C-alpha positions as CSV (number, residue, x, y, z in Angstrom):
1,X,0.3,-0.1,0.0
2,X,1.4,3.4,-0.7
3,X,1.4,6.1,1.4
4,X,-1.4,8.0,-0.6
5,X,-3.3,4.7,-0.4
6,X,-3.2,5.0,3.3
7,X,-4.0,8.0,3.0
8,X,-7.3,7.3,1.1
9,X,-8.3,4.8,4.0
10,X,-7.6,6.9,6.8
11,X,-9.5,9.7,4.9
12,X,-12.3,7.5,3.8
13,X,-13.2,5.5,7.2
14,X,-16.4,6.6,8.9
15,X,-18.3,5.8,11.7
16,X,-21.8,4.0,9.1
17,X,-24.3,2.6,11.2
18,X,-26.7,1.6,8.0
19,X,-25.5,-2.0,6.8
20,X,-26.7,-4.2,3.5
21,X,-28.1,-7.1,5.7
22,X,-27.1,-9.1,3.0
23,X,-23.8,-8.7,2.9
24,X,-21.7,-11.6,5.0
25,X,-18.6,-12.0,5.9
26,X,-16.3,-15.9,6.2
27,X,-15.1,-17.0,9.3
28,X,-11.8,-17.0,7.6
29,X,-12.3,-13.4,6.2
30,X,-12.9,-12.1,9.7
31,X,-10.1,-13.8,11.0
32,X,-7.4,-12.5,8.3
33,X,-9.7,-8.8,9.7
34,X,-8.0,-10.0,13.2
35,X,-4.7,-11.3,12.0
36,X,-4.4,-7.7,11.5
37,X,-5.8,-6.1,14.6
38,X,-3.6,-8.1,17.0
39,X,-0.6,-6.6,15.0
40,X,-1.1,-3.3,16.7
41,X,1.2,-2.6,19.4
42,X,0.8,-3.0,22.9
43,X,2.7,-2.4,26.5
44,X,5.4,-4.9,27.2
45,X,3.9,-7.0,23.9
46,X,1.1,-8.6,26.4
47,X,-1.5,-8.5,23.5
48,X,-4.0,-7.6,25.9
49,X,-6.9,-8.3,23.6
50,X,-9.4,-10.9,23.5
51,X,-11.7,-10.8,20.5
52,X,-15.9,-12.2,21.2
53,X,-16.9,-12.5,17.3
54,X,-20.9,-12.2,17.1
55,X,-21.2,-13.5,13.8
56,X,-24.0,-15.7,14.0
57,X,-28.0,-13.7,13.4
58,X,-29.4,-15.3,16.5
59,X,-26.4,-14.0,18.7
60,X,-26.5,-10.6,17.0
61,X,-30.3,-10.7,18.3
62,X,-29.1,-11.8,21.3
63,X,-27.0,-8.6,21.2
64,X,-29.5,-6.1,20.2
65,X,-31.7,-5.4,23.9
66,X,-27.7,-5.3,25.4
67,X,-26.7,-2.7,22.4
68,X,-29.9,-0.5,23.7
69,X,-31.3,-1.7,20.6
70,X,-28.9,0.0,17.8
71,X,-29.8,-1.8,14.5
72,X,-26.3,-1.7,12.9
73,X,-25.9,-4.5,15.3
74,X,-27.9,-6.7,14.0
75,X,-27.6,-5.4,10.2
76,X,-23.6,-5.7,9.9
77,X,-22.2,-8.7,9.4
78,X,-21.1,-9.1,12.4
79,X,-19.6,-7.5,15.5
80,X,-16.9,-7.5,17.4
81,X,-16.7,-7.0,21.1
82,X,-12.8,-6.3,21.9
83,X,-12.0,-7.1,25.4
84,X,-9.4,-5.8,27.4
85,X,-7.4,-8.7,29.4
86,X,-7.3,-7.7,33.3
87,X,-4.7,-10.0,33.9
88,X,-2.4,-9.9,30.3
89,X,0.6,-10.5,32.9
90,X,-0.3,-13.7,32.8
91,X,0.9,-13.8,29.3
92,X,4.3,-12.4,30.0
93,X,6.2,-15.7,30.1
94,X,4.8,-17.1,27.1
95,X,5.6,-14.2,24.7
96,X,9.1,-13.7,25.9
97,X,9.8,-17.8,25.5
98,X,9.1,-17.3,22.0
99,X,11.3,-14.5,21.8
100,X,14.5,-16.3,23.6
101,X,13.7,-19.5,21.1
102,X,14.0,-17.0,18.3
103,X,17.3,-15.7,19.5
104,X,15.9,-12.1,20.0
105,X,16.1,-12.0,23.8
106,X,18.5,-14.0,26.1
107,X,17.1,-15.7,29.2
108,X,18.4,-13.0,31.8
109,X,16.6,-10.2,29.7
110,X,13.3,-12.4,30.0
111,X,13.3,-13.1,33.7
112,X,13.7,-9.2,34.6
113,X,11.0,-8.2,32.2
114,X,8.9,-11.0,33.3
115,X,9.4,-9.8,37.0
116,X,9.1,-6.1,36.5
117,X,5.8,-7.1,34.7
118,X,4.7,-9.2,37.7
119,X,6.0,-6.6,39.8
120,X,4.0,-3.6,38.6
121,X,0.8,-5.1,38.3
122,X,0.8,-6.3,41.5
123,X,1.7,-2.9,42.9
124,X,-0.3,-0.5,41.2
125,X,-3.9,-1.5,41.6
126,X,-5.0,0.7,38.9
127,X,-3.0,-1.0,36.1
128,X,-4.3,-4.0,34.9
129,X,-7.6,-1.9,33.9
130,X,-5.4,0.8,32.6
131,X,-3.6,-1.1,30.0
132,X,-6.4,-3.3,29.2
133,X,-8.6,-0.8,27.8
134,X,-5.3,1.3,26.4
135,X,-4.0,-1.6,24.0
136,X,-7.6,-2.7,23.5
137,X,-8.1,-0.4,22.3
138,X,-5.1,0.4,20.1
139,X,-5.9,-3.0,18.2
140,X,-9.6,-1.8,17.6
141,X,-8.5,1.1,15.8
142,X,-5.9,-1.3,13.8
143,X,-9.1,-3.4,12.9
144,X,-11.4,-0.3,11.7
145,X,-8.4,0.7,9.5
146,X,-7.8,-3.1,8.3
147,X,-11.5,-3.1,7.3
148,X,-11.7,-0.2,5.8
149,X,-8.6,-1.1,3.4
150,X,-11.1,-4.4,2.5
151,X,-13.3,-1.8,1.7
152,X,-15.5,-2.6,4.6
153,X,-17.2,-0.5,6.9
154,X,-17.6,-0.4,10.9
155,X,-18.6,1.8,13.7
156,X,-17.1,1.6,16.9
157,X,-19.7,1.4,20.1
158,X,-19.7,1.9,23.6
159,X,-22.9,2.4,24.3
160,X,-24.1,-0.6,25.6
161,X,-24.8,-2.7,29.1
162,X,-21.3,-4.1,30.0
163,X,-22.9,-6.2,32.6
164,X,-25.5,-7.6,30.2
165,X,-22.9,-8.4,27.9
166,X,-20.8,-10.5,30.7
167,X,-23.7,-12.3,31.9
168,X,-25.0,-13.3,28.1
169,X,-21.7,-14.0,26.5
170,X,-20.5,-16.0,29.2
171,X,-17.3,-13.8,28.9
172,X,-14.8,-14.7,32.0
173,X,-13.9,-12.4,34.9
174,X,-10.4,-12.1,33.4
175,X,-11.9,-9.5,30.8
176,X,-13.5,-6.3,30.3
177,X,-15.5,-5.4,27.6
178,X,-14.2,-2.1,26.1
179,X,-16.0,-1.5,23.1
180,X,-18.1,-2.8,20.5
181,X,-17.0,-2.8,16.7
182,X,-20.0,-3.5,13.7
183,X,-18.3,-4.6,10.6
184,X,-20.3,-4.6,7.4
185,X,-20.8,-3.6,3.9
186,X,-22.5,0.5,3.9
187,X,-25.9,0.3,2.4
188,X,-25.9,4.0,3.5
189,X,-23.2,6.5,3.5
190,X,-21.9,7.5,6.8
191,X,-22.9,11.4,7.4
192,X,-19.7,13.9,7.3
193,X,-18.4,14.9,10.8
194,X,-16.7,18.7,11.6
195,X,-13.2,18.3,13.1
196,X,-11.7,21.0,14.8
197,X,-8.2,22.9,13.1
198,X,-5.5,20.9,14.0
199,X,-4.1,24.0,15.9
200,X,-6.9,24.0,18.2
201,X,-5.3,20.0,18.5
202,X,-1.6,20.9,19.2
203,X,0.7,22.0,21.9
204,X,4.5,22.5,21.2
205,X,6.8,21.6,23.9
206,X,4.7,22.6,26.9
207,X,1.1,24.2,28.1
């Protein structure tokens, strides 16, 4: 993909709420999207995300009231509930052992890093949730861009009942719901949105 093509993807991605209910995505197509999403950066490379794919129509109907009856939930080809891993520190040994096995890291460095991670999670009460949300959000944005690059449309939704989502879809306590993302083919273009001039969002060096 050229720089120009990537700029087009950025500019063409908008939140779409009207989908073609006849357009479908295969499990292979969704898996490819999520493979791209999972290439997002994450703190300590702990990959603090889990993707609950709500693909069957019956499951989407079950999700509809939980998402406050947002119609895109049942019309989109799929909805991905992006979950943040509250126990991502448990991934550390597996992540770094792979790096050791590939010769990217010494056993000594691995031991140091794992110890640092375990200590941080044990001594900072807010860290697990903060990291879960932060890093799952990075994967979420990457998922939406990956979808747009394939001429698919998305909408990130924060409006849903997290407790009911957990109960209805048997989500383990380890995972914190971060957002829902609908994926499909638009039947109505997203309405354009106004953005503040970038100068209003930039502070150089110090407030």
